[in-house]
C-alpha positions in Angstrom: 0.7 -2.8 89.4 2.8 -3.4 92.5 6.6 -3.1 92.2 8.5 -6.3 92.9 11.4 -6.6 95.3 10.1 -6.4 98.9 10.1 -9.1 101.5 12.2 -11.5 99.3 14.2 -14.4 100.7 17.6 -15.9 99.6 18.8 -19.4 98.9 22.0 -20.1 100.9 25.1 -20.3 98.9 26.6 -23.7 98.7 29.9 -25.1 97.6 30.7 -25.1 93.9 29.5 -28.4 92.4 31.0 -28.2 89.0 33.9 -26.2 87.5 33.6 -22.5 87.0 36.2 -19.9 86.0 38.8 -19.3 88.7 37.3 -16.4 90.6 33.6 -16.7 89.8 31.5 -17.1 92.9 28.5 -19.4 93.3 25.9 -17.3 95.2 22.9 -19.6 94.7 22.8 -23.4 94.2 19.5 -25.3 93.6 19.2 -29.0 93.2 16.8 -30.6 90.7 13.3 -31.2 92.1 10.2 -29.3 93.3 11.2 -28.4 96.9 12.0 -25.0 98.3 15.7 -25.1 97.3 15.0 -26.8 94.0 14.2 -26.1 90.3 12.5 -28.4 87.9 15.0 -30.0 85.6 13.8 -32.5 83.0 16.8 -34.6 82.0 17.8 -35.3 78.4 17.2 -38.4 76.5 18.2 -39.6 73.0 16.8 -37.0 70.6 15.5 -34.7 73.4 17.3 -31.9 75.1 17.2 -31.3 78.9 14.9 -28.6 80.2 15.8 -26.4 83.2 15.1 -23.0 84.6 14.4 -20.6 81.7 15.4 -17.2 82.9 17.2 -15.0 85.5 16.3 -11.4 86.0 17.0 -8.8 88.8 14.8 -6.2 90.4 15.9 -2.6 91.3 16.6 -3.7 94.9 18.8 -6.5 93.8 16.2 -9.3 94.2 17.0 -12.2 91.9 14.1 -13.9 90.1 14.5 -17.3 88.6 11.9 -18.7 86.2 11.3 -22.3 87.3 8.8 -23.0 84.6 8.9 -26.8 84.9 7.4 -26.3 88.4 5.1 -23.5 87.4 6.7 -20.9 89.6 9.2 -18.1 90.2 11.8 -18.3 92.9 12.6 -14.8 94.4 16.0 -14.5 96.1 17.5 -11.7 98.2 21.3 -11.7 98.0 21.6 -9.9 101.3 20.0 -12.7 103.4 22.2 -15.8 103.0 20.4 -18.3 105.2 16.7 -17.8 104.4 14.6 -19.9 102.1 13.6 -18.6 98.6 10.2 -17.1 98.3 8.1 -19.2 96.0 5.7 -17.4 93.7 3.4 -19.7 91.8 2.7 -18.7 88.2 -0.8 -18.4 86.7 -2.2 -21.8 85.8 -1.4 -22.9 82.2 0.8 -19.8 81.7 3.3 -21.8 79.4 6.1 -19.4 80.3 9.3 -19.0 78.2 11.0 -16.0 79.6 10.9 -13.6 82.5 12.2 -10.0 82.9 12.0 -7.0 85.3 11.3 -3.8 83.3 10.9 -0.5 85.2 10.8 -2.6 88.4 7.7 -4.6 87.3 7.8 -8.3 86.5 6.8 -9.5 83.0 6.4 -13.0 81.5 6.9 -14.0 77.9 4.3 -16.5 76.8 3.6 -16.1 73.1 3.8 -12.4 73.9 4.3 -10.1 76.9 2.2 -10.8 80.0 2.4 -8.3 82.9 2.4 -10.0 86.3 1.4 -8.7 89.8 1.3 -10.2 93.2 -1.9 -11.5 94.6 -2.9 -13.4 97.7 -3.9 -17.0 97.2 -7.3 -18.5 98.2 -6.2 -19.3 101.8 -5.0 -15.7 102.3 -1.5 -16.8 103.5 0.7 -17.0 100.4 1.6 -14.8 97.5 1.0 -15.9 93.9 1.6 -14.2 90.6 -1.4 -13.2 88.6 -1.6 -12.1 84.9 -2.8 -8.5 84.8 -6.2 -8.1 83.1 -6.0 -5.9 80.0 -2.2 -5.8 80.4 -1.4 -6.1 76.6 0.2 -3.4 74.5 3.7 -3.6 75.9 5.9 -0.5 75.3 9.1 -0.4 73.2 11.3 -0.9 76.3 9.5 -4.0 77.5 9.5 -5.5 74.0 13.2 -4.7 73.5 14.2 -6.3 76.8 12.6 -9.5 75.8 14.0 -9.3 72.2 17.5 -9.0 73.6 17.4 -12.7 74.5 15.4 -13.8 71.5 11.9 -13.6 72.9 10.2 -12.1 69.9 7.3 -12.8 67.6 8.7 -14.4 64.4 9.0 -12.3 61.3 6.9 -12.7 58.1 7.2 -16.1 56.4 7.1 -14.8 52.8 10.4 -12.9 53.4 12.2 -16.3 54.1 11.2 -17.5 50.6 12.4 -14.2 49.2 15.8 -14.7 50.8 16.3 -18.1 49.1 16.7 -16.5 45.7 19.6 -14.3 46.7 23.1 -15.4 45.8 24.1 -15.6 49.4 22.6 -15.4 52.9 25.7 -14.2 54.6 24.8 -11.4 57.0 27.5 -9.0 55.8 25.2 -6.0 55.3 24.5 -4.9 58.8 21.9 -2.2 59.1 21.8 -0.2 62.3 19.7 -1.8 65.1 17.8 0.3 67.6 17.4 -1.0 71.2 15.4 0.5 74.0 17.0 0.0 77.4 15.3 0.9 80.7 18.6 1.4 82.5 18.8 1.8 86.3 21.6 4.4 86.2 20.5 6.8 83.6 16.8 6.1 83.0 15.4 5.2 79.6 18.1 4.9 77.0 17.9 4.5 73.2 20.9 2.6 71.8 21.8 2.3 68.2 24.1 -0.6 67.3 26.2 0.0 64.2 28.8 -2.4 62.6 31.4 -0.7 60.5 33.0 -4.1 59.7 32.7 -7.8 60.7 35.2 -7.2 63.6 34.1 -3.7 64.7 30.9 -2.3 66.2 29.7 0.9 67.9 26.9 1.5 70.3 25.6 5.1 70.3 23.6 6.1 73.4 21.0 8.9 73.8 18.4 9.6 76.4 14.8 8.9 75.5 14.0 12.6 75.8 16.8 13.7 73.4 17.9 13.3 69.8 21.6 13.9 70.6 24.0 11.0 71.4 25.8 11.5 74.6 28.2 8.4 74.5 29.8 6.1 72.0 30.9 2.6 73.0 33.5 1.2 70.6 34.0 -2.6 70.1 36.8 -4.3 68.2 37.5 -8.0 68.2 39.9 -10.6 66.9 37.1 -12.3 65.1 33.6 -11.7 63.7 31.2 -9.9 66.0 27.7 -11.4 66.0 24.8 -10.0 68.0 25.4 -7.0 70.3 23.0 -6.1 73.1 23.2 -3.2 75.5 22.0 -4.9 78.8 21.9 -2.1 81.3 23.7 0.9 82.8 24.3 0.5 86.5 23.7 3.0 89.3 27.2 4.4 88.9 26.7 5.0 85.2 28.7 2.1 83.8 27.2 0.5 80.6 27.2 -3.3 80.1 26.9 -4.9 76.7 26.4 -8.6 75.7 28.8 -9.3 72.8 28.8 -12.5 70.7 32.1 -13.6 69.0 31.6 -16.1 66.2 34.7 -16.5 63.9 34.0 -17.8 60.4 36.6 -20.5 60.6 37.6 -21.1 64.2 34.7 -22.6 66.2 36.8 -23.0 69.3 37.1 -19.2 69.5 33.4 -18.7 69.7 32.3 -16.9 72.9 29.7 -14.9 74.7 31.1 -11.9 76.6 29.7 -9.2 78.8 31.7 -6.0 78.3 31.7 -3.3 81.0 32.5 0.3 80.1 33.4 3.3 82.2 30.9 6.1 82.4 33.1 7.8 79.8 32.8 4.9 77.4 36.2 3.1 77.8 36.2 -0.7 78.1 37.3 -1.7 81.6 36.1 -5.3 82.3 35.2 -8.4 80.3 33.2 -11.3 81.7 33.3 -14.7 79.9 30.0 -16.6 80.0 30.9 -20.2 80.8 28.5 -21.9 78.3 29.6 -25.5 77.6 28.2 -28.5 75.7 26.7 -29.9 78.9 24.9 -26.6 79.8 21.1 -26.9 79.9 19.5 -24.2 77.8 18.2 -21.1 79.5 16.5 -18.3 77.5 17.7 -15.5 79.7 21.0 -16.6 81.0 22.7 -13.4 82.1 21.5 -10.4 84.2 23.1 -7.2 85.6 22.5 -6.2 89.2 21.8 -2.6 90.2 25.4 -2.2 91.5 27.0 -3.9 88.5 27.1 -7.6 89.5 27.2 -9.8 86.4 25.0 -12.8 87.2 25.0 -15.9 85.1 22.4 -18.7 85.3 24.1 -22.0 84.7 22.3 -25.3 84.7 23.3 -28.9 84.4 20.9 -31.9 84.5 21.3 -32.3 88.3 21.2 -28.7 89.5 21.3 -25.1 88.7 23.6 -22.3 89.9 23.7 -18.5 89.8 27.3 -17.4 89.4 28.6 -13.9 90.2 31.2 -13.5 87.4 34.6 -12.0 88.4 35.7 -10.8 84.9 39.1 -9.9 83.6 41.0 -7.0 82.1 40.2 -6.3 78.5 42.8 -6.5 75.8 43.0 -4.1 72.9 40.6 -6.4 71.0 37.9 -8.6 72.3 38.7 -12.3 72.3 37.6 -15.4 74.4 39.7 -16.1 77.5 40.1 -19.7 76.6 39.1 -22.0 73.7 35.5 -23.1 73.9 35.1 -26.8 74.9 34.1 -28.9 71.9 31.4 -31.6 72.5 32.5 -35.2 73.0 32.3 -37.2 69.8 29.7 -39.6 71.3 28.4 -42.7 69.6 27.9 -42.0 65.9 24.8 -43.2 64.2 24.9 -45.5 61.2 24.8 -43.7 57.9 21.2 -44.3 56.7 20.5 -45.9 53.4 18.1 -43.4 52.0 17.4 -42.2 48.5 18.5 -38.6 48.5 16.3 -36.9 45.9 17.6 -33.4 45.1 15.4 -30.8 46.7 15.2 -27.0 46.2 15.4 -24.8 49.2 12.0 -23.5 48.3 10.6 -27.0 48.6 12.2 -27.5 52.0 11.1 -24.2 53.5 7.5 -24.4 52.1 7.1 -27.9 53.5 8.5 -26.7 56.9 6.1 -23.8 56.9 3.3 -26.2 56.4 4.1 -27.9 59.7 4.0 -24.6 61.6 0.9 -23.1 59.9 -1.3 -26.2 59.6 -4.7 -25.4 61.1 -6.6 -28.5 62.3 -9.6 -29.3 64.4 -8.9 -31.1 67.7 -11.5 -33.9 67.6 -12.4 -35.8 70.8 -10.3 -38.8 69.7 -7.3 -36.6 68.7 -7.5 -35.0 72.1 -8.0 -38.2 74.1 -9.2 -38.6 77.7 -9.2 -35.7 80.1 -6.9 -34.9 82.0 -5.0 -37.5 80.0 -2.3 -40.1 80.9 0.8 -38.9 82.7 4.4 -39.5 81.7 6.5 -42.1 83.3 9.2 -40.5 85.5 8.1 -37.0 84.4 5.9 -34.5 86.1 3.8 -33.7 83.0 0.9 -35.0 80.9 1.4 -36.8 77.6 -0.6 -34.1 75.9 1.4 -31.1 74.6 0.7 -27.8 76.5 -0.7 -26.0 73.4 -3.5 -28.6 73.1 -4.6 -28.5 76.8 -8.3 -27.4 76.9 -8.6 -27.2 73.1 -10.9 -30.2 72.5 -13.3 -29.2 69.7 -11.3 -26.1 68.8 -9.0 -25.3 65.8 -5.3 -25.0 66.6 -2.2 -24.2 64.6 0.9 -26.4 64.2 1.6 -30.1 64.0 2.1 -31.5 67.6 5.3 -32.8 69.0 5.3 -36.6 69.2 8.3 -38.5 70.8 9.8 -40.8 68.2 7.2 -39.9 65.5 7.4 -38.8 61.9 3.9 -38.3 60.5 4.1 -36.9 56.9 2.5 -33.5 56.6 0.0 -34.7 54.0 -1.1 -37.6 56.1 -1.8 -35.7 59.3 -5.3 -34.4 58.8 -6.6 -37.7 57.4 -5.2 -39.6 60.3 -6.9 -37.2 62.7 -10.2 -37.8 60.9 -9.7 -41.5 61.2 -9.6 -41.2 65.0 -5.9 -41.3 66.0 -4.6 -39.4 69.0 -2.3 -36.4 68.5 0.8 -35.5 70.4 3.1 -37.1 73.0 5.7 -35.2 75.0 6.7 -38.2 77.2 10.3 -38.3 76.1 11.3 -40.8 78.9 8.9 -43.5 77.6 9.2 -45.8 74.7 7.8 -44.1 71.5 4.3 -45.1 70.5 3.4 -45.9 66.9 -0.3 -45.0 67.1 0.1 -41.3 67.9 0.4 -38.5 65.4 3.1 -35.8 65.2 6.8 -35.3 64.7 9.8 -35.1 67.0 12.8 -32.8 66.2 14.5 -35.1 63.7 11.3 -36.4 62.3 10.3 -32.9 61.4 13.7 -32.1 59.8 13.7 -35.4 58.0 10.2 -34.7 56.5 11.1 -31.1 55.6 14.2 -32.5 53.7 11.8 -34.8 51.8 13.1 -38.1 53.4 10.8 -41.0 53.6 12.5 -42.5 56.6 13.1 -41.0 60.1 16.8 -40.0 60.3 18.0 -39.4 63.9 20.2 -36.6 65.0 23.1 -39.1 65.4 22.6 -40.2 61.8 22.2 -36.7 60.3 26.0 -36.2 59.9 25.9 -39.2 57.4 23.6 -37.3 55.0 24.9 -33.8 55.5 28.2 -31.9 55.2 29.4 -29.8 58.1 29.8 -26.1 57.3 33.1 -24.7 58.6 31.6 -21.2 58.5 28.4 -20.9 60.4 27.7 -17.5 58.8 27.3 -19.3 55.4 24.1 -21.0 56.5 21.1 -20.6 54.2 17.4 -21.3 54.6 16.9 -25.1 54.8 20.3 -25.8 56.4 20.3 -27.1 60.0 22.0 -26.8 63.4 22.4 -30.3 64.7 23.5 -31.6 68.1 24.0 -35.3 67.6 22.1 -37.4 70.1 20.1 -34.4 71.4 18.2 -32.0 69.1 18.2 -30.4 65.6 16.9 -27.0 64.4 16.0 -26.1 60.8 17.7 -22.8 59.9 15.4 -20.2 58.4 17.4 -17.0 58.4 19.6 -14.5 60.2 17.7 -11.7 61.9 18.6 -8.0 61.6 20.4 -8.2 65.0 22.4 -11.3 63.9 20.6 -13.9 65.8 19.3 -17.1 64.1 15.7 -17.8 63.4 15.0 -21.5 63.3 12.0 -23.9 63.1 11.9 -26.8 65.4 9.7 -29.5 66.9 10.1 -29.2 70.7 8.2 -30.5 73.8 9.4 -27.4 75.7 10.5 -24.5 73.6 7.4 -24.7 71.3 4.8 -25.8 73.9 4.8 -29.2 72.2 4.4 -28.3 68.6 6.4 -27.2 65.5 7.2 -23.5 65.8 9.8 -20.8 65.0 12.2 -19.5 67.6 15.1 -17.1 67.8 18.4 -17.9 69.4 21.9 -16.5 69.8 24.1 -18.3 67.3 27.1 -18.2 69.6 25.3 -19.9 72.5 24.1 -22.7 70.3 27.6 -23.3 68.9 29.1 -23.3 72.4 26.5 -25.8 73.5 27.5 -28.3 70.8 25.3 -27.5 67.8 26.9 -28.0 64.4 25.9 -26.1 61.2 25.2 -28.7 58.5 23.8 -28.8 54.9 21.7 -31.6 53.6 23.5 -33.2 50.7 20.3 -33.2 48.6 19.9 -29.4 48.7 20.7 -27.5 45.5 23.7 -25.4 46.8 
């Protein structure tokens, strides 16, 4: 494959359009749209999150790549050329991208797995496009680990979730060592072992891939509980960078995501606060380290996206956030629904949720609808979920996303056989009653055994908020009123959260499982809640 990073152009830096930390610098600013200096941003709606650029990654020559998946392309940016247009690299058709990363100076996409990319000339012979490499499967440990650092992983076995329910607690106090494979720019391939001696202490042991001996120990101590820890890179001067999540058990305002820089000898010498806020649009890969140590943060709102070069601050003796996290505005509460709350076991909830993800069904001509299908009002997409495109007459897995819908699991197959259309991702249009599927709150409502569709604004009326997010157990939820809700499944070995959700974007328009950083969800306004009908 060709290496990436040559002949790349840069988007001119513009004035800061929304608040950043005092000395952070906006080096790239892109408005919403599909032009050269734009990224595709689908604005939010009631019960639907906004969708913006999914990832930022950096090549060995400093080229910045931004995954503009809503426009089906990658923007390539050279920080040394401040007045030039970005180079636009179209993605393979129907790639359904979720993440993007440079590994060993090659570009890879995550789309239900690792997809190697290479440059190719388009049909007119004038422009460059990105093409999936034939036979490019079988990614190595380093490529898989780079994607896993931001939650791009294949979900774990379902039966183990059921096994965890019977335990007395799901608190992730027992922290086994976690191995990470880091293709660093400064010291080559590195194996990192993350150990946690206590909730507020962690250690990262580093060794070269060719050795069994550790050559460096990075010590972390915090004022609150440490969540996930990821070694991101080692720059060309030998300085390691780690992403550290702080999630206190009882002080949500002290939740934070930090990048910690160490000296080549292993001493902390700089801390960078990631400015994640309730209004920040989700990005899967939101931070990247440049070859010379620039800490770059991808920050999106509904009108535009920015790449910030973070300035950082001196570290204290213990890690802590620089300022309290902004709490989401209260918003308009929903009415407490009058529903019969029948007690449910966690087994019942998880088994029903699993049914939505694993249901295999035949996409009949009527379920599929006309081809190419109707478009969405004020949205550059078809009504049909991505995972169904081209699948007429084939068997697919997962109940489709349907805006405003709540089709009970046991009714779905029968309704397909009766000739109803399945799936609707037009979240800017009025919901349609004759289409099959579930939206985010429809899915959670059904998993909890509710006959009615309870919205994210109304969920607080039938749940109790958990003051300690680490106390979540399978069947609980992370709810952002007026936006989105995730059904909690478990904590992963590296202290991220595995959830199940119905999403028009993150799940390609179906019910699926995803993995996220707990801290980033809390900082964006998600609240850990427990359905009142659950048995403990």
